[in-house]
py3Dmol code that shows the C-alpha trace and the ligand (Angstrom):
import py3Dmol

protein = """\
ATOM      1  CA  UNK A   1      -5.117 -19.127 -15.558  1.00  0.00           C
ATOM      2  CA  UNK A   2      -4.273 -18.147 -11.987  1.00  0.00           C
ATOM      3  CA  UNK A   3      -1.593 -15.735 -10.802  1.00  0.00           C
ATOM      4  CA  UNK A   4       0.851 -17.679  -8.615  1.00  0.00           C
ATOM      5  CA  UNK A   5       1.841 -14.606  -6.659  1.00  0.00           C
ATOM      6  CA  UNK A   6       1.914 -10.856  -7.145  1.00  0.00           C
ATOM      7  CA  UNK A   7       4.848  -8.936  -5.697  1.00  0.00           C
ATOM      8  CA  UNK A   8       5.448  -5.316  -4.752  1.00  0.00           C
ATOM      9  CA  UNK A   9       8.273  -3.640  -2.878  1.00  0.00           C
ATOM     10  CA  UNK A  10       7.079  -4.791   0.576  1.00  0.00           C
ATOM     11  CA  UNK A  11       4.359  -7.378  -0.077  1.00  0.00           C
ATOM     12  CA  UNK A  12       3.403 -10.654  -1.702  1.00  0.00           C
ATOM     13  CA  UNK A  13      -0.187 -11.465  -2.691  1.00  0.00           C
ATOM     14  CA  UNK A  14      -0.607 -15.232  -2.859  1.00  0.00           C
ATOM     15  CA  UNK A  15      -3.179 -18.056  -2.748  1.00  0.00           C
ATOM     16  CA  UNK A  16      -4.504 -19.301   0.600  1.00  0.00           C
ATOM     17  CA  UNK A  17      -2.864 -22.093   2.638  1.00  0.00           C
ATOM     18  CA  UNK A  18      -4.475 -24.166   5.382  1.00  0.00           C
ATOM     19  CA  UNK A  19      -2.638 -22.302   8.150  1.00  0.00           C
ATOM     20  CA  UNK A  20      -4.092 -18.981   6.943  1.00  0.00           C
ATOM     21  CA  UNK A  21      -7.549 -19.981   8.200  1.00  0.00           C
ATOM     22  CA  UNK A  22      -6.445 -19.656  11.831  1.00  0.00           C
ATOM     23  CA  UNK A  23      -4.914 -16.228  11.208  1.00  0.00           C
ATOM     24  CA  UNK A  24      -7.991 -15.087   9.288  1.00  0.00           C
ATOM     25  CA  UNK A  25     -10.258 -16.243  12.129  1.00  0.00           C
ATOM     26  CA  UNK A  26      -8.458 -13.772  14.411  1.00  0.00           C
ATOM     27  CA  UNK A  27      -9.498 -10.934  12.073  1.00  0.00           C
ATOM     28  CA  UNK A  28     -13.047 -12.318  11.915  1.00  0.00           C
ATOM     29  CA  UNK A  29     -13.215 -12.252  15.732  1.00  0.00           C
ATOM     30  CA  UNK A  30     -11.772  -8.746  16.034  1.00  0.00           C
ATOM     31  CA  UNK A  31     -14.478  -6.122  16.730  1.00  0.00           C
ATOM     32  CA  UNK A  32     -12.309  -3.280  15.391  1.00  0.00           C
ATOM     33  CA  UNK A  33     -11.656  -5.039  12.072  1.00  0.00           C
ATOM     34  CA  UNK A  34     -15.321  -6.086  11.735  1.00  0.00           C
ATOM     35  CA  UNK A  35     -16.862  -2.786  12.811  1.00  0.00           C
ATOM     36  CA  UNK A  36     -18.280  -1.944   9.365  1.00  0.00           C
ATOM     37  CA  UNK A  37     -18.889  -5.521   8.171  1.00  0.00           C
ATOM     38  CA  UNK A  38     -21.533  -8.160   8.763  1.00  0.00           C
ATOM     39  CA  UNK A  39     -20.198 -10.484  11.483  1.00  0.00           C
ATOM     40  CA  UNK A  40     -18.755 -13.931  10.815  1.00  0.00           C
ATOM     41  CA  UNK A  41     -20.330 -15.540  13.863  1.00  0.00           C
ATOM     42  CA  UNK A  42     -17.791 -18.252  14.646  1.00  0.00           C
ATOM     43  CA  UNK A  43     -14.753 -20.143  13.352  1.00  0.00           C
ATOM     44  CA  UNK A  44     -16.971 -22.183  11.028  1.00  0.00           C
ATOM     45  CA  UNK A  45     -18.378 -19.054   9.376  1.00  0.00           C
ATOM     46  CA  UNK A  46     -14.875 -17.592   9.052  1.00  0.00           C
ATOM     47  CA  UNK A  47     -13.549 -20.787   7.435  1.00  0.00           C
ATOM     48  CA  UNK A  48     -16.573 -20.965   5.107  1.00  0.00           C
ATOM     49  CA  UNK A  49     -15.871 -17.404   3.947  1.00  0.00           C
ATOM     50  CA  UNK A  50     -12.296 -18.411   3.023  1.00  0.00           C
ATOM     51  CA  UNK A  51     -13.559 -21.530   1.237  1.00  0.00           C
ATOM     52  CA  UNK A  52     -15.800 -19.322  -0.928  1.00  0.00           C
ATOM     53  CA  UNK A  53     -12.802 -17.137  -1.810  1.00  0.00           C
ATOM     54  CA  UNK A  54     -10.738 -20.221  -2.701  1.00  0.00           C
ATOM     55  CA  UNK A  55     -13.546 -21.578  -4.878  1.00  0.00           C
ATOM     56  CA  UNK A  56     -13.659 -18.239  -6.713  1.00  0.00           C
ATOM     57  CA  UNK A  57      -9.885 -18.348  -7.282  1.00  0.00           C
ATOM     58  CA  UNK A  58     -10.136 -21.902  -8.610  1.00  0.00           C
ATOM     59  CA  UNK A  59     -12.988 -20.985 -10.945  1.00  0.00           C
ATOM     60  CA  UNK A  60     -11.796 -17.592 -12.194  1.00  0.00           C
ATOM     61  CA  UNK A  61      -8.037 -17.437 -11.593  1.00  0.00           C
ATOM     62  CA  UNK A  62      -8.363 -14.464  -9.262  1.00  0.00           C
ATOM     63  CA  UNK A  63      -9.938 -13.557  -5.942  1.00  0.00           C
ATOM     64  CA  UNK A  64      -9.103 -12.072  -2.563  1.00  0.00           C
ATOM     65  CA  UNK A  65      -5.411 -13.009  -2.134  1.00  0.00           C
ATOM     66  CA  UNK A  66      -3.558 -13.454   1.144  1.00  0.00           C
ATOM     67  CA  UNK A  67      -1.276 -10.512   1.880  1.00  0.00           C
ATOM     68  CA  UNK A  68       2.133 -11.537   3.210  1.00  0.00           C
ATOM     69  CA  UNK A  69       5.100  -9.460   4.379  1.00  0.00           C
ATOM     70  CA  UNK A  70       7.992 -11.668   3.223  1.00  0.00           C
ATOM     71  CA  UNK A  71      10.432 -12.796   5.944  1.00  0.00           C
ATOM     72  CA  UNK A  72       8.259 -11.122   8.566  1.00  0.00           C
ATOM     73  CA  UNK A  73       4.532 -12.020   8.582  1.00  0.00           C
ATOM     74  CA  UNK A  74       3.090 -14.801   6.409  1.00  0.00           C
ATOM     75  CA  UNK A  75      -0.451 -13.433   6.862  1.00  0.00           C
ATOM     76  CA  UNK A  76      -1.687  -9.891   7.552  1.00  0.00           C
ATOM     77  CA  UNK A  77      -5.073 -10.160   5.791  1.00  0.00           C
ATOM     78  CA  UNK A  78      -6.433 -10.235   2.258  1.00  0.00           C
ATOM     79  CA  UNK A  79      -6.668  -7.889  -0.738  1.00  0.00           C
ATOM     80  CA  UNK A  80      -7.895  -8.705  -4.226  1.00  0.00           C
ATOM     81  CA  UNK A  81     -10.634  -8.849  -6.806  1.00  0.00           C
ATOM     82  CA  UNK A  82     -13.901 -10.831  -6.826  1.00  0.00           C
ATOM     83  CA  UNK A  83     -16.990 -10.955  -8.993  1.00  0.00           C
ATOM     84  CA  UNK A  84     -19.867  -9.276  -7.158  1.00  0.00           C
ATOM     85  CA  UNK A  85     -22.025 -12.223  -6.120  1.00  0.00           C
ATOM     86  CA  UNK A  86     -25.477 -10.593  -6.143  1.00  0.00           C
ATOM     87  CA  UNK A  87     -27.564  -8.454  -8.447  1.00  0.00           C
ATOM     88  CA  UNK A  88     -27.479  -4.681  -8.143  1.00  0.00           C
ATOM     89  CA  UNK A  89     -27.723  -1.726 -10.508  1.00  0.00           C
ATOM     90  CA  UNK A  90     -23.968  -1.925 -11.251  1.00  0.00           C
ATOM     91  CA  UNK A  91     -23.640  -5.712 -11.791  1.00  0.00           C
ATOM     92  CA  UNK A  92     -22.176  -7.753 -13.381  1.00  0.00           C
ATOM     93  CA  UNK A  93     -19.029  -6.220 -11.928  1.00  0.00           C
ATOM     94  CA  UNK A  94     -15.688  -7.078 -10.365  1.00  0.00           C
ATOM     95  CA  UNK A  95     -14.998  -5.500  -6.981  1.00  0.00           C
ATOM     96  CA  UNK A  96     -11.752  -4.803  -5.225  1.00  0.00           C
ATOM     97  CA  UNK A  97     -11.740  -5.566  -1.504  1.00  0.00           C
ATOM     98  CA  UNK A  98      -9.412  -5.627   1.519  1.00  0.00           C
ATOM     99  CA  UNK A  99      -9.352  -6.739   5.128  1.00  0.00           C
ATOM    100  CA  UNK A 100      -6.189  -6.459   7.221  1.00  0.00           C
ATOM    101  CA  UNK A 101      -5.584  -7.231  10.885  1.00  0.00           C
ATOM    102  CA  UNK A 102      -5.624  -3.876  12.749  1.00  0.00           C
ATOM    103  CA  UNK A 103      -1.999  -4.460  13.849  1.00  0.00           C
ATOM    104  CA  UNK A 104      -1.066  -3.730  10.211  1.00  0.00           C
ATOM    105  CA  UNK A 105      -3.173  -0.627   9.600  1.00  0.00           C
ATOM    106  CA  UNK A 106      -1.478   2.723   9.076  1.00  0.00           C
ATOM    107  CA  UNK A 107       1.480   1.495   7.002  1.00  0.00           C
ATOM    108  CA  UNK A 108       0.094   1.815   3.500  1.00  0.00           C
ATOM    109  CA  UNK A 109      -0.064  -1.960   3.052  1.00  0.00           C
ATOM    110  CA  UNK A 110      -3.699  -2.015   1.836  1.00  0.00           C
ATOM    111  CA  UNK A 111      -3.025   0.665  -0.749  1.00  0.00           C
ATOM    112  CA  UNK A 112       0.181  -1.017  -1.946  1.00  0.00           C
ATOM    113  CA  UNK A 113      -1.581  -4.386  -2.261  1.00  0.00           C
ATOM    114  CA  UNK A 114      -4.618  -2.832  -3.950  1.00  0.00           C
ATOM    115  CA  UNK A 115      -2.397  -1.244  -6.600  1.00  0.00           C
ATOM    116  CA  UNK A 116      -0.955  -4.676  -7.375  1.00  0.00           C
ATOM    117  CA  UNK A 117      -4.407  -6.262  -7.613  1.00  0.00           C
ATOM    118  CA  UNK A 118      -5.653  -3.454  -9.858  1.00  0.00           C
ATOM    119  CA  UNK A 119      -2.723  -3.834 -12.232  1.00  0.00           C
ATOM    120  CA  UNK A 120      -3.413  -7.560 -12.415  1.00  0.00           C
ATOM    121  CA  UNK A 121      -7.096  -6.844 -13.092  1.00  0.00           C
ATOM    122  CA  UNK A 122      -6.501  -4.413 -15.899  1.00  0.00           C
ATOM    123  CA  UNK A 123      -3.415  -5.985 -17.501  1.00  0.00           C
ATOM    124  CA  UNK A 124      -3.749  -9.767 -17.039  1.00  0.00           C
ATOM    125  CA  UNK A 125      -7.532 -10.094 -16.655  1.00  0.00           C
ATOM    126  CA  UNK A 126      -8.352  -7.368 -19.170  1.00  0.00           C
ATOM    127  CA  UNK A 127     -11.159  -5.882 -17.030  1.00  0.00           C
ATOM    128  CA  UNK A 128     -12.867  -2.731 -18.283  1.00  0.00           C
ATOM    129  CA  UNK A 129     -13.820  -1.470 -14.830  1.00  0.00           C
ATOM    130  CA  UNK A 130     -13.299  -2.286 -11.146  1.00  0.00           C
ATOM    131  CA  UNK A 131     -15.750  -1.185  -8.442  1.00  0.00           C
ATOM    132  CA  UNK A 132     -15.488  -0.963  -4.654  1.00  0.00           C
ATOM    133  CA  UNK A 133     -18.219  -0.632  -2.086  1.00  0.00           C
ATOM    134  CA  UNK A 134     -18.453   0.338   1.527  1.00  0.00           C
ATOM    135  CA  UNK A 135     -20.587   2.107   4.106  1.00  0.00           C
ATOM    136  CA  UNK A 136     -20.260   5.852   4.570  1.00  0.00           C
ATOM    137  CA  UNK A 137     -18.641   5.531   8.009  1.00  0.00           C
ATOM    138  CA  UNK A 138     -15.779   3.316   6.808  1.00  0.00           C
ATOM    139  CA  UNK A 139     -13.342   6.165   6.280  1.00  0.00           C
ATOM    140  CA  UNK A 140     -10.249   3.927   6.226  1.00  0.00           C
ATOM    141  CA  UNK A 141     -11.663   1.856   3.396  1.00  0.00           C
ATOM    142  CA  UNK A 142     -12.773   4.940   1.492  1.00  0.00           C
ATOM    143  CA  UNK A 143      -9.253   6.303   1.960  1.00  0.00           C
ATOM    144  CA  UNK A 144      -7.800   3.287   0.158  1.00  0.00           C
ATOM    145  CA  UNK A 145     -10.353   3.686  -2.661  1.00  0.00           C
ATOM    146  CA  UNK A 146      -9.437   7.328  -3.111  1.00  0.00           C
ATOM    147  CA  UNK A 147      -5.666   6.719  -2.931  1.00  0.00           C
ATOM    148  CA  UNK A 148      -5.878   4.179  -5.757  1.00  0.00           C
ATOM    149  CA  UNK A 149      -7.773   6.656  -7.924  1.00  0.00           C
ATOM    150  CA  UNK A 150     -11.369   5.472  -7.558  1.00  0.00           C
ATOM    151  CA  UNK A 151     -14.214   7.967  -7.607  1.00  0.00           C
ATOM    152  CA  UNK A 152     -17.704   7.938  -6.154  1.00  0.00           C
ATOM    153  CA  UNK A 153     -20.899   9.265  -7.696  1.00  0.00           C
ATOM    154  CA  UNK A 154     -23.634   9.764  -5.093  1.00  0.00           C
ATOM    155  CA  UNK A 155     -26.229   8.538  -7.596  1.00  0.00           C
ATOM    156  CA  UNK A 156     -24.582   5.076  -7.476  1.00  0.00           C
ATOM    157  CA  UNK A 157     -25.339   4.617  -3.733  1.00  0.00           C
ATOM    158  CA  UNK A 158     -27.404   1.490  -3.161  1.00  0.00           C
ATOM    159  CA  UNK A 159     -29.010  -0.729  -0.522  1.00  0.00           C
ATOM    160  CA  UNK A 160     -26.878  -3.860  -0.178  1.00  0.00           C
ATOM    161  CA  UNK A 161     -29.160  -6.804  -0.975  1.00  0.00           C
ATOM    162  CA  UNK A 162     -27.350  -9.094   1.503  1.00  0.00           C
ATOM    163  CA  UNK A 163     -27.826  -6.717   4.441  1.00  0.00           C
ATOM    164  CA  UNK A 164     -31.199  -6.887   6.228  1.00  0.00           C
ATOM    165  CA  UNK A 165     -33.700  -4.013   5.841  1.00  0.00           C
ATOM    166  CA  UNK A 166     -33.262  -1.301   8.490  1.00  0.00           C
ATOM    167  CA  UNK A 167     -29.767  -2.572   9.372  1.00  0.00           C
ATOM    168  CA  UNK A 168     -27.303   0.333   9.859  1.00  0.00           C
ATOM    169  CA  UNK A 169     -24.904  -1.253   7.311  1.00  0.00           C
ATOM    170  CA  UNK A 170     -27.510  -1.524   4.538  1.00  0.00           C
ATOM    171  CA  UNK A 171     -26.798   1.714   2.663  1.00  0.00           C
ATOM    172  CA  UNK A 172     -23.599   1.478   0.586  1.00  0.00           C
ATOM    173  CA  UNK A 173     -21.493   3.826  -1.485  1.00  0.00           C
ATOM    174  CA  UNK A 174     -20.049   2.666  -4.787  1.00  0.00           C
ATOM    175  CA  UNK A 175     -16.644   3.705  -6.099  1.00  0.00           C
ATOM    176  CA  UNK A 176     -15.546   3.013  -9.665  1.00  0.00           C
ATOM    177  CA  UNK A 177     -12.322   2.998 -11.687  1.00  0.00           C
ATOM    178  CA  UNK A 178     -12.312   2.411 -15.435  1.00  0.00           C
ATOM    179  CA  UNK A 179      -9.332   0.930 -17.204  1.00  0.00           C
ATOM    180  CA  UNK A 180      -8.925   4.075 -19.289  1.00  0.00           C
ATOM    181  CA  UNK A 181      -8.804   6.270 -16.157  1.00  0.00           C
ATOM    182  CA  UNK A 182      -6.360   3.831 -14.541  1.00  0.00           C
ATOM    183  CA  UNK A 183      -4.152   3.940 -17.634  1.00  0.00           C
ATOM    184  CA  UNK A 184      -4.196   7.740 -17.628  1.00  0.00           C
ATOM    185  CA  UNK A 185      -3.279   7.832 -13.918  1.00  0.00           C
ATOM    186  CA  UNK A 186      -0.468   5.315 -14.384  1.00  0.00           C
ATOM    187  CA  UNK A 187       1.071   6.713 -17.546  1.00  0.00           C
ATOM    188  CA  UNK A 188       4.742   7.205 -16.774  1.00  0.00           C
ATOM    189  CA  UNK A 189       5.731   9.664 -19.502  1.00  0.00           C
TER     190      UNK A 189
END
"""
ligand_1 = """\
48
COA
C -9.704 -0.745 5.109
C -8.307 -1.043 5.630
C -7.660 -2.141 4.822
C -7.495 0.254 5.499
O -6.283 0.130 6.207
P -5.310 1.409 6.321
O -4.155 1.002 7.132
O -6.093 2.597 6.752
O -4.895 1.673 4.806
P -3.430 1.602 4.164
O -2.836 0.274 4.447
O -3.550 2.040 2.771
O -2.602 2.646 5.034
C -2.843 4.038 4.918
C -2.254 4.747 6.123
O -0.885 4.368 6.267
C -0.059 5.545 6.299
N 1.281 5.131 5.799
C 2.335 4.870 6.599
N 3.376 4.465 5.879
C 2.983 4.452 4.583
C 3.642 4.125 3.374
N 4.904 3.693 3.342
N 2.928 4.219 2.219
C 1.646 4.642 2.234
N 0.974 4.975 3.368
C 1.656 4.878 4.539
C -0.847 6.527 5.477
O -0.449 7.847 5.768
C -2.253 6.247 5.984
O -2.358 6.787 7.281
P -3.706 7.389 7.923
O -4.481 6.200 8.346
O -3.239 8.168 9.062
O -4.359 8.190 6.834
C -8.365 -1.470 7.110
O -8.905 -0.418 7.864
C -9.222 -2.716 7.331
O -8.782 -3.834 7.098
N -10.473 -2.527 7.829
C -11.325 -3.636 8.228
C -11.953 -4.342 7.072
C -12.780 -3.425 6.202
O -13.530 -2.592 6.697
N -12.621 -3.611 4.896
C -13.296 -2.807 3.915
C -14.657 -3.255 3.676
S -15.435 -2.193 2.475
"""
view = py3Dmol.view(width=600, height=400)
view.addModel(protein, "pdb")
view.setStyle({"model": 0}, {"cartoon": {"style": "trace"}})
view.addModel(ligand_1, "xyz")
view.setStyle({"model": 1}, {"stick": {}})
view.zoomTo()
view.show()
């Protein structure tokens, strides 16, 4: 079962539409947005990346959702959950990920959207744990991880199997959040 849309105070997380591919290709071509990521070489690679996300949503009922600011911007990037698609010491696992156009950084949108996706993961999808991964230098991404309550254990660091040997982006940090820790952090009383 898929979520039709997730809503917070300022944002909607929704499935992809054809017109989103053009907007996403502008992020894929942006050197600031892609600084800590493996490049998507051209429009075809950018579109293929979205098609893989859509296939995941169709198969599992969740994935990296489009982030929309209602009545203002129909597409600012994506945030959501995906199964980790390779083997590593922490898999099988579901990761939370985000990628916004730099015009929309610095407003708390990634954190707000990530909180929605996490709630969906723990409440609707009944996940036991969500992980996140990034390179050391990606301080903005690590900031989101820490704001949503994830923690990193240095012993979990790993070499990303999809990044070539000796590539500067190969070494990754792993952040984790268990459902029980999330429930403790989100207890209202
Ligand atoms: C990672 C990424 C999503 C983080 O974006 P971000 O704007 O730094 O994160 P948020 O949307 O949570 O915004 C937090 C900032 O908004 C500020 N902010 C402003 N208004 C806010 C509000 N109403 N609520 C919360 N924060 C607010 C916060 O103080 C914080 O500012 P700071 O950057 O000075 O610390 C973004 O940098 C990105 O898309 N990067 C490229 C892709 C990428 O690397 N993805 C991760 C791969 S692992």
